[in-house]
C-alpha positions, 0 to 999 in steps of 0.5 A: 280019483284015490291018489294023493293030490286028491287026499292031500287037497281034501284033507282039510278041518273044513266040515260041511254040515257037519261032515269032514271034508274028506268023508263028504268026498269019499261018500258023495264025490267018488260014488257020483263019478262012477255013477258019471262014468257008467252013463256016459258011455250008455248015453253014447251008445243010445244016439247011435 
């Protein structure tokens, strides 16, 4: 999630609530994807 296409796409002069888009990705998008990856195997093992 930290490779050229993501960085190039998010490296725009756009602010969301005063926060640059790329910083918002690092602070919200990346941790939430890590959380989803963490929770997915736990949900699979719970149903077995």
